[in-house]
FILUM-808848 format. One record per residue (C-alpha): x, y, z; residue in three letters. Coordinates in steps of 0.1 Angstrom, whole numbers, padded with zeros to 4 digits, always signed. Layout:
XYZALA ...
// end
This chain:
+0000+0000+0000MET +0014+0034-0010GLU +0023+0056+0020SER -0001+0085+0025THR +0028+0106+0038THR +0047+0106+0005GLU +0051+0140-0009LYS +0038+0148-0044LYS +0063+0160-0070PRO +0047+0194-0069SER +0051+0196-0032ASP +0088+0186-0035ARG +0093+0212-0062LEU +0077+0239-0040ALA +0099+0229-0011THR +0130+0230-0033ARG +0121+0264-0048SER +0115+0279-0013SER +0149+0265-0001LEU +0167+0279-0031ASP +0152+0313-0025THR +0160+0312+0012ALA +0197+0303+0004ILE +0199+0331-0022LEU +0186+0357+0003PHE +0209+0343+0030LEU +0240+0349+0008VAL +0229+0383-0003LEU +0217+0394+0031GLY +0248+0383+0048THR +0270+0402+0023ALA +0249+0433+0029ALA +0250+0429+0067LEU +0287+0425+0069ILE +0293+0456+0047VAL +0268+0476+0068TRP +0284+0465+0101LEU +0318+0474+0088SER +0309+0508+0076PHE +0290+0516+0108THR +0323+0507+0126HIS +0344+0527+0102ARG +0366+0542+0130SER +0377+0506+0139ASP +0393+0499+0106TRP +0400+0533+0090ALA +0412+0529+0054ALA +0417+0491+0055HIS +0396+0461+0064TRP +0404+0449+0099PRO +0432+0425+0102ASP +0430+0391+0118TYR +0444+0403+0151ARG +0418+0430+0153HIS +0391+0403+0147LEU +0404+0382+0176LEU +0408+0411+0200SER +0372+0423+0193ASN +0354+0389+0195LEU +0329+0399+0222PRO +0315+0424+0197GLU +0286+0412+0174PRO +0304+0424+0143SER +0335+0405+0152ALA +0315+0373+0160TRP +0297+0376+0126LEU +0331+0379+0109ARG +0344+0348+0128TRP +0314+0326+0119VAL +0314+0337+0083LEU +0352+0331+0082GLY +0346+0295+0093ASP +0330+0288+0059ILE +0363+0293+0041SER +0385+0281+0069GLU +0389+0246+0053VAL +0410+0263+0026ALA +0429+0282+0054PHE +0416+0315+0041TYR +0394+0323+0071LYS +0378+0354+0058HIS +0342+0366+0052GLU +0348+0377+0017PHE +0362+0343+0007ALA +0332+0326+0024SER +0306+0348+0007ILE +0324+0343-0027GLY +0323+0305-0021LEU +0286+0305-0014LEU +0277+0329-0042ALA +0297+0309-0067GLY +0282+0276-0055ALA +0247+0290-0059TYR +0255+0302-0094LEU +0268+0267-0102ALA +0237+0250-0087TYR +0214+0273-0107TRP +0233+0266-0139ALA +0231+0229-0132ASN +0194+0230-0126ARG +0188+0249-0158THR +0212+0229-0179GLY +0236+0256-0188LYS +0265+0245-0208SER +0289+0267-0188TRP +0280+0251-0154GLN +0314+0233-0151GLY +0316+0201-0131PHE +0281+0194-0117ALA +0280+0208-0082ILE +0279+0182-0054SER +0286+0155-0079TYR +0254+0160-0098GLY +0233+0148-0069SER +0209+0177-0070GLY +0213+0178-0032LEU +0233+0211-0029TRP +0205+0231-0012PRO +0200+0205+0015TRP +0237+0200+0018LEU +0246+0236+0023VAL +0216+0241+0046THR +0227+0213+0069SER +0263+0225+0068SER +0253+0261+0077LEU +0230+0249+0105LEU +0258+0228+0119GLY +0282+0257+0117LEU +0258+0281+0136VAL +0250+0255+0162LEU +0287+0247+0167SER +0295+0283+0173ASN +0265+0287+0197LEU +0277+0256+0217LEU +0315+0260+0215TRP +0321+0296+0206GLY +0330+0303+0242TRP +0363+0284+0237THR +0376+0310+0213VAL +0397+0338+0228THR +0421+0364+0215ALA +0449+0339+0223ASP +0432+0307+0215SER +0421+0297+0180TRP +0395+0268+0180GLN +0381+0246+0151PRO +0345+0259+0152THR +0344+0255+0114PHE +0347+0217+0115ALA +0310+0208+0112ALA +0306+0229+0080PHE +0329+0206+0059VAL +0323+0172+0074SER +0294+0151+0088LEU +0263+0172+0079PRO +0271+0174+0042ALA +0282+0137+0042ALA +0249+0126+0058MET +0229+0144+0031VAL +0249+0128+0004LEU +0245+0094+0020MET +0209+0095+0030PHE +0193+0120+0007GLY +0171+0151+0010SER +0146+0160+0037GLY +0145+0180+0069TRP +0151+0150+0091LYS +0185+0142+0076VAL +0194+0179+0072THR +0186+0188+0108ILE +0199+0156+0124ASN +0231+0159+0104GLY +0236+0195+0117ALA +0230+0185+0153ILE +0254+0155+0151LEU +0280+0177+0135GLY +0277+0202+0163ALA +0276+0178+0192VAL +0301+0152+0179LEU +0324+0167+0153VAL +0333+0200+0168THR +0340+0188+0204PRO +0360+0159+0191MET +0381+0184+0170CYS +0385+0206+0201LEU +0398+0176+0221LEU +0422+0165+0194MET +0436+0201+0188VAL +0439+0211+0225ASN +0450+0178+0241TYR +0470+0162+0213VAL +0482+0187+0187CYS +0490+0216+0210ASN +0509+0196+0236PRO +0529+0178+0210LEU +0534+0209+0188ALA +0518+0192+0158LEU +0500+0212+0130PRO +0464+0217+0142VAL +0451+0205+0109VAL +0459+0170+0121ILE +0436+0175+0151GLY +0409+0190+0129ASN +0407+0162+0103VAL +0413+0133+0128SER +0385+0147+0149GLY +0362+0148+0119MET +0370+0112+0111ALA +0365+0098+0146ILE +0332+0117+0152ALA +0319+0108+0117SER +0325+0071+0123VAL +0306+0074+0156LEU +0278+0092+0139ALA +0274+0067+0111PHE +0275+0039+0136LEU +0247+0057+0155LEU +0227+0059+0122CYS +0232+0022+0116ARG +0217+0012+0150TYR +0191+0041+0151VAL +0180+0043+0115PRO +0151+0065+0124SER +0176+0094+0126LEU +0178+0094+0088VAL +0149+0075+0075LYS +0118+0094+0065SER +0093+0097+0036ALA +0113+0125+0019SER +0147+0108+0024SER +0134+0076+0009SER +0129+0094-0024GLN +0158+0095-0049PRO +0178+0127-0051PRO +0161+0155-0071GLU +0178+0155-0105PRO +0191+0185-0124ALA +0175+0197-0155ALA +0173+0172-0183GLU +0202+0175-0206THR +0218+0154-0233ALA +0238+0124-0220PRO +0272+0135-0207ALA +0300+0131-0231LYS +0332+0113-0219THR +0358+0140-0211PRO +0389+0141-0232ASP +0410+0147-0200TYR +0431+0171-0219GLY +0447+0205-0209VAL +0413+0223-0206THR +0399+0195-0184TRP +0430+0195-0163SER +0429+0233-0156LEU +0392+0231-0148ARG +0399+0202-0124ARG +0426+0220-0106VAL +0402+0250-0101LEU +0374+0227-0089ALA +0397+0210-0063ASP +0396+0243-0043PHE +0360+0237-0035SER +0361+0199-0030GLU +0364+0200+0008ALA +0329+0214+0014PRO +0316+0188-0012PHE +0310+0213-0040TYR +0338+0204-0065GLY +0329+0231-0090ASN +0349+0258-0108GLU +0324+0286-0101TRP +0324+0279-0064ALA +0362+0278-0063SER +0365+0310-0083LEU +0342+0328-0059GLY +0363+0315-0030LEU +0396+0326-0045ILE +0384+0360-0057LEU +0369+0367-0023GLY +0402+0358-0006ALA +0422+0380-0031LEU +0398+0409-0025LEU +0404+0405+0013ALA +0442+0404+0007PHE +0440+0435-0015THR +0422+0455+0012LEU +0445+0442+0040ASN +0472+0415+0035PRO +0470+0408+0072LEU +0433+0400+0072SER +0430+0365+0055PRO +0451+0334+0063VAL +0453+0343+0100TYR +0472+0375+0094GLY +0502+0357+0079SER +0503+0377+0046ALA +0509+0344+0028LEU +0478+0342+0007LEU +0495+0344-0027PRO +0521+0318-0018GLN +0494+0296-0003LEU +0471+0297-0034ILE +0501+0290-0056GLY +0511+0260-0036ALA +0476+0247-0035GLN +0472+0250-0073ALA +0506+0233-0077LEU +0498+0203-0056THR +0464+0198-0073SER +0480+0202-0108ALA +0507+0176-0099VAL +0481+0153-0086GLY +0458+0156-0116VAL +0487+0149-0139VAL +0501+0119-0119ILE +0467+0103-0112TRP +0451+0111-0145ARG +0445+0074-0152ARG +0427+0070-0119GLN +0404+0100-0128TRP +0397+0083-0161MET +0389+0049-0147SER +0371+0059-0115LEU +0355+0091-0126GLY +0366+0109-0094TRP +0399+0109-0074TYR +0408+0128-0042PRO +0435+0150-0057THR +0422+0178-0035TYR +0434+0161-0002VAL +0468+0178+0001PRO +0454+0211-0010LEU +0436+0215+0023VAL +0460+0197+0046SER +0497+0191+0038VAL +0504+0222+0017VAL +0487+0248+0040PRO +0503+0232+0070ALA +0538+0234+0054ALA +0534+0270+0042VAL +0521+0282+0076LEU +0547+0263+0095THR +0579+0269+0074TYR +0569+0300+0053GLY +0561+0305+0017GLY +0595+0299+0002THR +0600+0280-0030TRP +0616+0249-0014PRO +0586+0246+0010VAL +0560+0251-0017ILE +0576+0226-0041VAL +0583+0199-0015MET +0549+0200+0001SER +0531+0201-0032ALA +0550+0172-0047LEU +0550+0150-0016LEU +0514+0158-0008GLY +0503+0149-0044ALA +0522+0117-0044LEU +0511+0103-0010ILE +0478+0118+0001ALA +0454+0109-0028PRO +0462+0072-0031PRO +0462+0068+0007LEU +0428+0084+0008ALA +0415+0061-0019CYS +0429+0030-0002ALA +0413+0039+0031ILE +0379+0048+0016ALA +0377+0015-0002LYS +0380-0003+0031ARG +0352+0016+0048LEU +0318-0001+0054PRO +0291+0007+0028ALA +0271+0028+0053ASP +0300+0052+0059MET +0308+0081+0036HIS +0341+0079+0018GLY +0352+0114+0030PHE +0363+0096+0062ILE +0391+0081+0042GLY +0400+0115+0028ASN +0403+0132+0062VAL +0422+0102+0076LEU +0446+0106+0047SER +0450+0143+0055MET +0459+0135+0091ALA +0484+0107+0082ILE +0500+0126+0053SER +0505+0158+0073THR +0519+0139+0102LEU +0545+0122+0079LEU +0553+0150+0055ILE +0556+0181+0077ILE +0584+0168+0100PRO +0602+0154+0069PHE +0601+0188+0052ILE +0614+0204+0085GLY +0643+0179+0085PHE +0652+0187+0049LEU +0651+0224+0056ILE +0673+0221+0087ALA +0699+0201+0068ASN 
// end
């Protein structure tokens, strides 16, 4: 007998349209709000956008907290700036709209062509806000904390695993805030800081441990993710002609390198990456000490990230061709940023971290992901690879530099 609670196609379309509109207004409204707050506090920043130190020292103020939470959206790329975050979301929305309407210039289909991006980003944003509400008190002027972790981990992975619907979206956000963020806090403050390890190791290992626990919980309490809406297949993008097999040439390679910049939040699209990078460069232009934790290393960091992705795409091209997707983005958000921030943006550091990261991290991520149970998302293998690769490569680079 057919369930009476099943939503009609027209109802699902109306829900999707409302969610799309809400996300668009959220992005535009947030951009307008941050500009208004900044101009009303003009005396605080004079001719330049406030630097990172100013942000930390003014965290009790609402405008500083808004900047911190917005910065969390782009923290996975180590940019930590509201402009980069707004650019990422705006570019992602453009990519989603282009995918829905079948535009030829949409690039790689956002969120792997699942049609789930609105639910994915909603769950990620809810998890981010809830994480900051629960754990924001741990952040001080002298103590950075990984409040961003839920935005790029469990909530999005649960939507991709279990489908659309408010049950999955909300429960994913809650589990991200109550499991992922505190686990990352524990790993960073009680493992990485005492042992003087790069904090990215604590971030990604915390994501992995908490996500395993969450997926185990979903296995034994399936009501957390099963509902009438989540039982439906993902809403498809607009009907288009069958996708042609890529030629994997120079153009594809350049596009793939660009798309890798937005893989960590599960977007994997050129427009989303372009918005992220342009927003970060705008922030750097206004004040070089504002993005990337006030290090003034944004150009070197972007160059090193692009290099490691390019090397990975070239080396692992056959894997891309046979599997359709390969985690060449892994060192871009782990090994390379950790090396640049630890040892500086010199050419030896950039080249060594990019090459070693591209050689070791993607195949390790793929090997771990293949061994995960079917009811756990493969991103767990990616973040474990980030932790292991960073732990191995960063000390090795330090040894080479010292000698």
